C-alpha positions as CSV (number, residue, x, y, z in Angstrom):
1,M,-15.7,12.3,7.4
2,Q,-17.1,15.7,8.4
3,I,-19.0,18.7,6.9
4,T,-16.5,21.5,7.1
5,E,-17.3,24.4,9.4
6,S,-19.9,22.3,11.2
7,L,-20.1,19.5,13.8
8,K,-21.8,17.0,11.5
9,Q,-19.6,14.0,11.1
10,T,-19.8,10.2,10.6
11,Q,-17.6,7.3,9.7
12,T,-17.9,4.4,7.1
13,D,-18.8,0.8,7.9
14,T,-16.4,-2.0,7.0
15,Y,-17.5,-1.9,3.4
16,G,-16.8,1.9,3.0
17,R,-20.5,2.9,3.1
18,Y,-21.7,6.0,4.9
19,I,-24.7,8.3,5.3
20,I,-24.5,12.0,6.2
21,M,-27.1,14.7,6.0
22,A,-25.8,17.6,3.9
23,Q,-27.1,20.6,2.1
24,I,-26.3,21.9,-1.4
25,G,-23.1,23.9,-1.2
26,D,-21.7,22.0,1.8
27,V,-18.1,20.7,1.6
28,I,-17.5,17.2,2.9
29,S,-14.0,16.4,4.2
30,F,-12.9,12.8,4.0
31,D,-10.0,12.0,6.2
32,Y,-8.2,8.9,7.7
33,L,-4.9,8.4,9.5
34,G,-2.2,7.6,7.0
35,F,-4.2,8.8,3.9
36,E,-4.4,12.1,2.0
37,K,-7.4,14.2,2.9
38,V,-10.0,14.6,0.2
39,Q,-12.8,17.3,0.0
40,R,-15.9,17.2,-2.2
41,S,-18.6,19.8,-2.7
42,V,-22.3,18.8,-2.6
43,L,-24.0,19.9,-5.8
44,E,-27.7,19.8,-6.7
45,T,-27.1,17.1,-9.2
46,I,-25.3,14.8,-6.8
47,H,-26.9,12.3,-4.5
48,N,-23.9,9.9,-3.9
49,I,-20.3,11.0,-3.4
50,N,-17.7,8.2,-3.7
51,V,-14.1,9.0,-3.0
52,T,-10.8,7.1,-3.0
53,L,-8.2,8.1,-0.4
54,N,-4.6,7.8,-1.5
55,V,-1.9,6.6,0.9
56,K,0.0,9.5,2.4
57,V,3.7,9.4,1.4
58,E,6.0,11.6,3.4
59,E,9.5,12.1,2.2
60,L,12.1,12.5,5.0
61,T,14.8,15.1,4.4
62,G,18.1,15.7,6.0
63,V,18.7,12.1,7.1
64,T,22.1,10.6,6.6
65,V,22.5,6.8,6.8
66,T,26.0,5.5,7.3
67,E,27.2,1.9,6.9
68,K,28.3,2.0,10.6
69,G,24.8,2.9,11.7
70,R,23.1,0.0,9.8
71,L,23.0,-2.7,12.4
72,K,20.9,-5.2,10.5
73,K,23.0,-7.3,8.1
74,T,21.7,-8.5,4.8
75,E,21.1,-12.2,4.0
76,A,24.2,-12.2,1.8
77,E,26.4,-10.8,4.6
78,M,25.1,-13.3,7.2
79,F,25.5,-16.1,4.6
80,S,29.2,-15.3,4.2
81,E,29.9,-14.8,7.9
82,Y,28.0,-17.8,9.2
83,L,31.0,-19.9,9.9
84,T,32.8,-17.3,11.9
85,N,29.8,-15.8,13.8
86,D,28.3,-17.9,16.5
87,E,25.2,-15.7,16.8
88,F,23.9,-16.6,13.4
89,A,21.5,-19.5,12.8
90,K,20.4,-20.9,9.5
91,T,16.7,-21.8,9.0
92,G,14.6,-22.8,6.0
93,F,13.4,-19.2,6.0
94,G,16.7,-17.5,5.9
95,T,19.5,-16.7,8.4
96,I,18.8,-15.3,11.8
97,D,21.0,-12.8,13.6
98,K,20.5,-13.2,17.3
99,K,21.5,-9.5,17.9
100,T,18.9,-7.9,15.7
101,T,16.0,-10.4,15.6
102,G,14.2,-8.8,18.5
103,N,13.2,-12.1,20.0
104,A,14.6,-14.3,22.8
105,I,16.2,-16.8,20.5
106,T,18.8,-19.3,21.9
107,I,21.6,-20.5,19.7
108,V,23.8,-23.5,20.7
109,N,26.8,-24.5,18.7
110,G,27.4,-28.2,18.0
111,K,30.6,-28.3,20.0
112,D,28.8,-27.1,23.1
113,L,26.1,-29.8,23.0
114,N,26.1,-32.8,25.3
115,L,28.0,-34.9,22.7
116,A,27.7,-38.0,24.9
117,G,24.0,-37.9,24.5
118,S,22.3,-40.6,22.3
119,N,19.8,-38.3,20.6
120,I,19.0,-34.6,20.0
121,L,17.0,-34.3,23.3
122,D,19.9,-35.5,25.4
123,A,22.3,-33.3,23.4
124,I,20.4,-30.0,24.2
125,D,19.4,-31.0,27.8
126,G,20.3,-28.1,30.1
127,K,21.5,-25.9,27.2
128,V,18.3,-23.9,26.6
129,P,16.6,-21.9,29.3
130,G,12.8,-22.6,29.6
131,L,12.9,-25.8,27.4
132,R,11.0,-28.7,28.9
133,V,10.7,-32.3,27.8
134,L,7.5,-34.2,28.9
135,W,6.2,-37.7,28.4
136,G,3.0,-38.3,26.3
137,N,0.3,-40.9,26.7
138,Y,2.2,-43.5,24.8
139,R,5.6,-42.8,26.3
140,E,6.5,-40.4,23.5
141,K,8.5,-37.4,24.4
142,Y,7.3,-33.9,23.6
143,V,9.3,-30.6,23.8
144,F,7.8,-27.3,25.0
145,I,9.5,-24.0,24.9
146,R,8.9,-21.5,27.7
147,G,5.6,-21.2,29.6
148,Y,4.2,-24.7,29.1
149,G,0.7,-24.6,30.7
150,S,0.3,-21.0,29.7
151,I,-2.7,-20.1,27.6
152,N,-0.4,-18.5,25.1
153,N,1.9,-21.6,24.6
154,K,0.3,-25.0,25.1
155,R,1.5,-26.5,21.9
156,K,4.6,-28.7,21.5
157,A,7.6,-27.5,19.6
158,I,8.4,-28.8,16.1
159,F,11.8,-29.5,14.6
160,E,13.4,-28.2,11.4
161,V,16.4,-30.2,10.1
162,D,18.2,-28.6,7.2
163,G,15.0,-27.0,6.0
164,I,12.7,-30.0,6.5
165,I,9.9,-29.8,9.1
166,Y,9.4,-32.7,11.6
167,E,6.5,-32.8,14.0
168,E,8.1,-35.6,16.0
169,V,11.5,-35.7,17.6
170,P,14.2,-36.5,14.9
171,Y,15.9,-39.3,16.8
172,F,17.7,-40.4,13.6
173,L,20.1,-37.5,13.9
174,D,23.7,-38.2,14.8
175,V,24.6,-35.7,17.5
176,A,28.1,-35.4,16.2
177,A,26.7,-34.3,12.8
178,I,25.0,-31.2,14.3
179,D,26.6,-27.9,13.4
180,R,24.3,-25.5,15.2
181,V,20.9,-25.4,17.0
182,A,18.5,-22.4,17.2
183,V,15.6,-22.5,19.6
184,I,12.9,-20.1,18.4
185,P,10.0,-19.4,20.8
186,G,6.4,-19.5,19.7
187,L,5.6,-16.0,18.6
188,A,8.9,-15.5,16.8
189,A,8.5,-18.9,15.2
190,A,4.9,-18.3,14.1
191,T,5.8,-15.1,12.3
192,R,8.5,-17.0,10.4
193,Y,7.0,-20.5,9.9
194,G,3.2,-19.9,10.3
195,Q,0.6,-21.8,12.2
196,V,2.4,-25.1,12.5
197,A,5.1,-23.4,14.7
198,A,2.9,-21.8,17.3
199,G,4.7,-23.9,20.0
200,G,8.1,-22.8,18.8
201,V,10.8,-24.3,16.5
202,I,14.0,-26.1,17.2
203,A,16.0,-25.4,14.0
204,I,18.9,-27.7,13.5
205,R,21.6,-27.2,10.9
206,T,23.9,-30.1,10.3
207,K,27.5,-30.0,9.1
208,A,26.5,-31.7,5.9
209,A,24.2,-28.8,5.0
210,V,26.4,-25.8,5.8
211,Y,26.8,-23.9,2.5
212,S,29.7,-21.4,2.3
213,S,32.8,-20.7,0.2
214,K,34.8,-22.5,2.8
215,R,32.7,-25.6,3.3
216,G,30.8,-26.9,0.3
217,M,28.0,-29.4,0.1
218,K,30.0,-31.6,-2.3
219,N,32.7,-32.1,0.2
220,S,30.3,-33.2,3.0
221,D,28.8,-36.5,4.0
222,Q,25.3,-36.1,2.9
223,A,24.3,-39.5,4.2
224,Q,24.4,-38.2,7.8
225,I,20.8,-36.8,7.1
226,R,18.2,-39.2,5.9
227,N,14.6,-38.8,4.5
228,N,15.2,-36.0,2.0
229,I,16.8,-37.9,-0.9
230,Y,14.6,-37.9,-3.9
231,E,13.7,-41.4,-5.1
232,H,12.4,-40.4,-8.5
233,D,9.0,-41.7,-7.6
234,A,6.8,-39.0,-9.2
235,I,4.8,-40.2,-12.2
236,S,5.2,-38.4,-15.5
237,K,2.9,-35.9,-17.2
238,E,2.1,-38.6,-19.8
239,Q,1.0,-41.0,-17.1
240,V,-1.2,-38.3,-15.5
241,N,-2.8,-37.5,-18.9
242,K,-3.9,-41.1,-19.2
243,N,-6.3,-40.4,-16.4
244,F,-7.9,-37.4,-18.0
245,P,-11.6,-37.5,-18.8
246,D,-12.3,-39.1,-22.2
247,Y,-13.1,-35.9,-24.0
248,L,-9.7,-34.4,-23.0
249,Q,-7.8,-37.5,-24.1
250,V,-9.5,-37.4,-27.5
251,L,-8.8,-33.7,-27.8
252,F,-5.1,-34.2,-27.0
253,A,-5.0,-37.0,-29.6
254,S,-6.4,-34.7,-32.3
255,N,-4.0,-33.8,-35.1
256,S,-5.9,-30.9,-36.6
257,F,-8.1,-28.1,-35.6
258,E,-11.0,-29.5,-37.5
259,A,-10.7,-32.9,-35.7
260,A,-10.5,-31.2,-32.3
261,K,-13.5,-29.0,-33.2
262,K,-15.5,-32.0,-34.0
263,V,-14.7,-33.6,-30.7
264,Y,-15.8,-30.4,-28.9
265,Q,-19.1,-30.2,-30.8
266,E,-19.8,-33.9,-30.1
267,N,-19.4,-33.3,-26.3
268,E,-20.8,-29.7,-26.1
269,K,-24.4,-30.8,-25.5
270,L,-23.5,-33.7,-23.2
271,Y,-21.6,-31.4,-20.8
272,S,-23.8,-28.3,-21.4
273,S,-24.1,-27.7,-17.6
274,S,-20.4,-28.2,-16.7
275,A,-18.3,-25.1,-16.5
276,S,-15.2,-27.3,-16.1
277,F,-15.8,-28.9,-19.5
278,F,-15.9,-25.5,-21.3
279,L,-12.9,-24.3,-19.2
280,D,-10.9,-27.4,-20.2
281,A,-11.9,-27.0,-23.8
282,Y,-10.9,-23.3,-23.7
283,I,-7.5,-24.1,-22.1
284,Y,-6.9,-26.8,-24.7
285,F,-7.9,-24.7,-27.8
286,T,-6.1,-21.5,-26.7
287,A,-2.9,-23.5,-26.1
288,N,-3.0,-25.5,-29.3
289,W,-5.0,-23.7,-32.0
290,K,-5.0,-20.0,-32.9
291,Q,-8.6,-19.7,-33.8
292,E,-9.6,-16.6,-31.9
293,K,-13.3,-16.4,-32.7
294,F,-14.0,-20.1,-32.1
295,N,-12.0,-20.0,-28.9
296,N,-13.8,-16.9,-27.5
297,D,-17.2,-18.4,-28.4
298,I,-16.4,-21.4,-26.2
299,I,-16.7,-19.0,-23.2
300,S,-19.1,-16.3,-24.4
301,N,-21.7,-18.9,-25.5
302,H,-21.7,-20.4,-22.0
303,Q,-20.9,-17.3,-19.9
304,S,-23.8,-17.9,-17.5
305,L,-22.0,-21.0,-16.1
306,F,-19.2,-18.8,-14.9
307,D,-21.0,-15.8,-13.6
308,N,-21.8,-17.1,-10.1
309,N,-19.0,-19.6,-9.8
310,I,-16.1,-18.0,-8.1
311,N,-13.7,-20.9,-8.5
312,E,-14.4,-21.2,-12.2
313,M,-14.1,-17.4,-12.7
314,K,-10.6,-17.5,-11.1
315,A,-9.5,-20.4,-13.2
316,L,-10.7,-18.6,-16.3
317,A,-8.9,-15.4,-15.2
318,Y,-5.7,-17.5,-15.0
319,V,-6.1,-18.5,-18.7
320,F,-6.8,-14.9,-19.7
321,Q,-3.6,-13.9,-17.9
322,R,-1.6,-16.6,-19.7
323,E,-3.0,-15.4,-23.0
324,G,-2.1,-11.7,-22.2
325,Q,-5.8,-10.8,-22.1
326,F,-5.4,-8.7,-18.9
327,E,-8.5,-6.6,-19.3
328,K,-10.7,-9.7,-19.4
329,A,-8.9,-11.1,-16.4
330,N,-9.4,-7.8,-14.6
331,T,-13.2,-8.0,-15.2
332,L,-13.3,-11.4,-13.6
333,Y,-11.2,-10.4,-10.6
334,T,-13.4,-7.4,-10.1
335,S,-16.5,-9.8,-9.9
336,V,-14.7,-12.0,-7.4
337,F,-13.7,-9.0,-5.3
338,V,-17.3,-7.8,-5.1
339,K,-18.4,-11.3,-4.0
340,R,-15.5,-11.6,-1.5
341,P,-14.6,-8.1,-0.2
342,D,-13.4,-9.5,3.2
343,Y,-10.8,-11.9,1.8
344,A,-7.1,-10.8,1.8
345,Q,-6.7,-13.0,-1.3
346,S,-9.2,-10.7,-3.2
347,Y,-7.1,-7.7,-2.4
348,R,-3.9,-9.4,-3.6
349,D,-5.5,-10.6,-6.9
350,M,-7.2,-7.3,-7.6
351,A,-4.1,-5.2,-6.9
352,N,-2.0,-7.5,-9.1
353,S,-4.6,-7.3,-11.9
354,Y,-4.6,-3.5,-11.7
355,V,-0.9,-3.5,-12.2
356,E,-1.3,-5.7,-15.3
357,V,-3.8,-3.3,-16.8
358,N,-1.6,-0.3,-15.8
359,E,-4.1,1.1,-13.3
360,V,-1.3,2.1,-10.9
361,Q,-3.3,4.4,-8.7
362,K,-6.0,1.8,-8.1
363,A,-3.4,-0.8,-7.2
364,A,-1.8,1.6,-4.7
365,N,-5.1,2.3,-3.1
366,L,-5.8,-1.5,-2.7
367,Y,-2.3,-2.1,-1.1
368,G,-3.0,0.8,1.3
369,R,-6.5,-0.5,2.1
370,Y,-5.1,-4.0,2.8
371,T,-2.5,-2.5,5.2
372,K,-5.2,-0.5,7.0
373,L,-7.5,-3.6,7.4
374,L,-4.6,-5.6,8.8
375,N,-3.8,-2.8,11.3
376,D,-7.5,-2.6,12.3
377,S,-7.6,-6.5,12.6
378,F,-10.3,-6.8,9.9
379,L,-8.0,-9.0,8.0
380,V,-5.5,-11.6,9.2
381,A,-2.0,-11.9,7.8
382,D,-1.3,-15.3,6.3
383,T,2.3,-15.4,7.5
384,I,3.3,-18.5,5.6
385,G,1.8,-17.6,2.2
386,L,-0.3,-14.8,1.1
387,H,1.1,-12.0,3.3
388,L,4.7,-12.8,2.1
389,I,3.5,-12.6,-1.5
390,I,1.8,-9.3,-1.0
391,T,4.9,-7.9,0.6
392,T,7.1,-9.1,-2.2
393,E,4.7,-7.7,-4.9
394,F,4.2,-4.4,-3.1
395,N,8.0,-3.9,-2.9
396,H,8.2,-4.8,-6.6
397,F,5.3,-2.4,-7.3
398,L,7.1,0.5,-5.5
399,Q,10.3,-0.2,-7.4
400,H,9.0,-0.5,-10.9
401,K,5.5,0.9,-11.2
402,T,5.3,4.1,-9.3
403,D,7.0,7.5,-8.8
404,Y,7.0,7.2,-5.1
405,M,10.2,8.2,-3.4
406,I,11.9,5.2,-1.8
407,S,15.0,5.3,0.3
408,S,18.1,3.9,-1.4
409,E,18.9,1.9,1.7
410,D,15.5,0.3,1.6
411,L,16.0,-0.6,-2.1
412,K,19.4,-2.1,-1.3
413,E,17.8,-4.1,1.6
414,V,15.1,-5.5,-0.7
415,A,17.6,-6.5,-3.3
416,A,19.9,-8.1,-0.7
417,M,17.1,-10.2,0.6
418,R,16.8,-11.8,-2.8
419,E,20.5,-12.0,-3.6
420,G,21.4,-15.3,-5.0
421,A,17.7,-16.1,-5.5
422,D,16.2,-14.1,-8.3
423,T,14.2,-17.0,-9.7
424,R,10.7,-16.7,-8.3
425,L,8.0,-19.4,-8.6
426,L,4.5,-18.2,-7.8
427,F,1.8,-20.8,-7.3
428,E,-1.9,-19.8,-7.4
429,W,-5.0,-22.1,-7.3
430,N,-8.6,-21.3,-8.0
431,D,-10.2,-23.3,-5.1
432,D,-9.0,-22.1,-1.6
433,E,-10.2,-25.4,-0.1
434,A,-7.7,-27.4,-2.3
435,E,-5.0,-29.3,-0.5
436,F,-1.7,-30.5,-1.9
437,D,2.0,-31.0,-1.2
438,L,4.6,-29.3,-3.4
439,Q,8.0,-31.1,-3.6
440,F,11.1,-29.2,-4.7
441,V,14.1,-31.3,-5.7
442,N,17.3,-29.4,-6.1
443,P,20.1,-30.4,-8.6
444,E,21.8,-32.4,-5.8
445,N,18.7,-34.6,-5.5
446,R,17.7,-33.2,-2.1
447,Y,14.1,-32.1,-1.6
448,F,11.9,-30.2,0.6
449,V,8.1,-30.2,0.8
450,S,5.6,-27.4,1.3
451,S,2.0,-28.2,2.1
452,T,-1.3,-26.3,1.9
453,S,-2.9,-28.5,4.6
454,R,-5.3,-26.8,7.0
455,N,-4.9,-29.3,9.8
456,Y,-3.1,-26.8,12.0
457,Q,-4.3,-23.6,13.7
458,N,-2.0,-20.8,14.7
459,E,-2.8,-19.8,18.3
460,Y,-1.5,-16.3,17.7
461,F,-3.1,-15.5,14.4
462,G,-6.0,-17.9,14.2
463,K,-6.7,-20.2,11.3
464,Q,-5.2,-19.0,8.0
465,E,-8.2,-19.1,5.7
466,N,-9.0,-18.1,2.1
467,S,-5.4,-18.0,0.9
468,S,-4.7,-19.6,-2.4
469,S,-1.2,-18.5,-3.3
470,K,2.4,-19.4,-2.4
471,E,5.8,-18.2,-3.6
472,F,9.2,-19.7,-3.6
473,F,12.7,-18.4,-4.6
474,L,15.1,-20.9,-6.0
475,E,18.8,-20.5,-4.9
476,S,20.8,-19.6,-8.0
477,E,24.0,-20.9,-6.3
478,I,22.7,-24.4,-6.8
479,K,23.1,-24.7,-10.5
480,G,21.4,-27.4,-12.6
481,Q,18.0,-28.9,-13.0
482,W,15.3,-28.5,-10.4
483,I,12.3,-30.9,-10.3
484,I,8.9,-29.6,-9.1
485,N,6.3,-32.2,-8.2
486,I,2.9,-32.2,-6.6
487,N,0.8,-34.6,-4.5
488,Y,-2.8,-33.4,-4.9
489,R,-5.1,-34.2,-1.9
490,G,-8.4,-32.9,-3.4
491,N,-10.9,-30.2,-2.4
492,E,-14.4,-30.2,-0.8
493,S,-16.3,-29.6,-4.0
494,G,-14.9,-32.7,-5.8
495,M,-14.3,-30.6,-8.9
496,P,-10.9,-30.3,-10.5
497,T,-8.6,-27.7,-9.1
498,Y,-6.8,-25.4,-11.6
499,L,-3.2,-24.4,-10.7
500,K,-1.4,-21.5,-12.2
501,V,2.4,-21.4,-11.9
502,T,4.3,-18.3,-12.9
503,S,8.0,-18.5,-13.1
504,F,10.0,-15.3,-13.1
505,E,13.7,-15.1,-14.2
506,G,15.7,-12.2,-12.9
507,Y,12.8,-11.1,-10.7
508,G,13.0,-7.5,-9.7
509,T,15.6,-6.7,-12.3
510,D,15.3,-4.7,-15.6
511,D,15.7,-8.1,-17.4
512,E,12.8,-9.8,-15.7
513,K,11.0,-12.4,-17.7
514,S,8.0,-14.5,-16.8
515,N,6.2,-17.7,-18.0
516,V,2.8,-19.0,-17.1
517,R,1.8,-22.6,-16.9
518,I,-1.7,-23.9,-16.0
519,Y,-2.4,-27.4,-14.6
520,R,-5.7,-29.3,-14.1
521,L,-5.3,-31.1,-10.7
522,F,-7.6,-34.1,-10.3
523,L,-5.5,-37.3,-9.7
524,K,-5.3,-37.7,-5.9
525,N,-2.7,-39.0,-3.5
526,V,0.1,-39.7,-6.0
527,N,3.3,-37.7,-6.5
528,Q,3.2,-36.3,-10.0
529,N,5.7,-34.2,-11.9
530,L,4.7,-30.7,-12.8
531,F,7.7,-29.3,-14.6
532,F,11.5,-29.1,-14.6
533,Y,13.4,-25.8,-14.1
534,R,17.0,-25.2,-15.0
535,L,19.2,-22.6,-13.2
């Protein structure tokens, strides 16, 4: 910033604070690359000047985009052309086009592998430049992709087989069952898979898992790939509830509001210092009994237990969002943001909350600020979770909540990326130290698992900290009932973790609908059912 017509200038610190010596009548100009300039006059009644810079949006004119000029194919186009284009590779994160990916990716077709080899390592031997196989301490074999021994790539590669990640070599694979192999080097893999893939990924697609109009899953031999057949081993919600604290079990057994109220009052003094008790009670009563004053008093009479507890505030905000009390949720997210101004998760939660209360300009400012902090390396992009969510929601925000001019080609590209997958599941949890595995079982009884474990560190982006959100899109081409399970591993505090799951039907369309579920996670190391979802 600078005082106009003078040489006096300064800049803000990382929190946006500044000091500048000015006189009454001076005009201070606030300016930053990529943002609209703002000017404020110094008046005798003003001691502090706070401004908000809006993201600069420049509309291009006179640009013609033709189909011939668009080199990047959509996911739907690559999906339909996969069988006839040897330069496409399928991964758990979408189809890769070798021509436009911008990375040195090697793709080997199944017919070109060493079919006489007894395992996958023999099959790709000599087929991929820069790939090395070395022996470990216990005679294990490890695979390294390009530059082993370099400071930038000293981690072994991992394997993906039909969307399932394996850290060890998948020796169980039948070489003859392999349709295509894509070898993705470290940096390209990390941006797609996250920290676990810093050493690169060998993505294998088998003949049994090639989806297209010409070759369907039902006509393939699914038994060629093992280890991802669901055994229906998750315990039911009823079994989980039997392990709830006594006060919750008695509440759930209450057959009237008066009976439930009596249970609450009997336990209120006993748990007077436990925010979790009052949160559990509020979740129960708001879900089961429409007694607005009583329900609100549960929180307001014990507000001090939540004021300095970030995890409990976030959990309470989840309940407010489920109940449609977005202003109350916004107040809580604002408190969390003040306490955690350097967390990317805070920016996402705050921007999303501003959208819910129709504070569109404030949401836009936060999205712009988040992008700036990423560019300046003050924040780190969580490439396997939070950053993808922010990108999704920012695109949605631009399409549906603002008057910004967006190119029709960009809108088509965004829509094409989600084609066939307009069912979005958003998972949010209140404790960013919580660890769990999510299991998604498709209607054909195949599953994949996504974990929040922090055991791995991405050598390119550092440890992905403070993220507590993940999103998934279900493929609408696989019709039927999906099963969503969870294996909770616990958190450092020992307190229960609260999980909010928002399911969106027709996401990004004019007919979009959403539904919010909240779960209390406490039972550890057992696979338990969350819910069923039918496409």
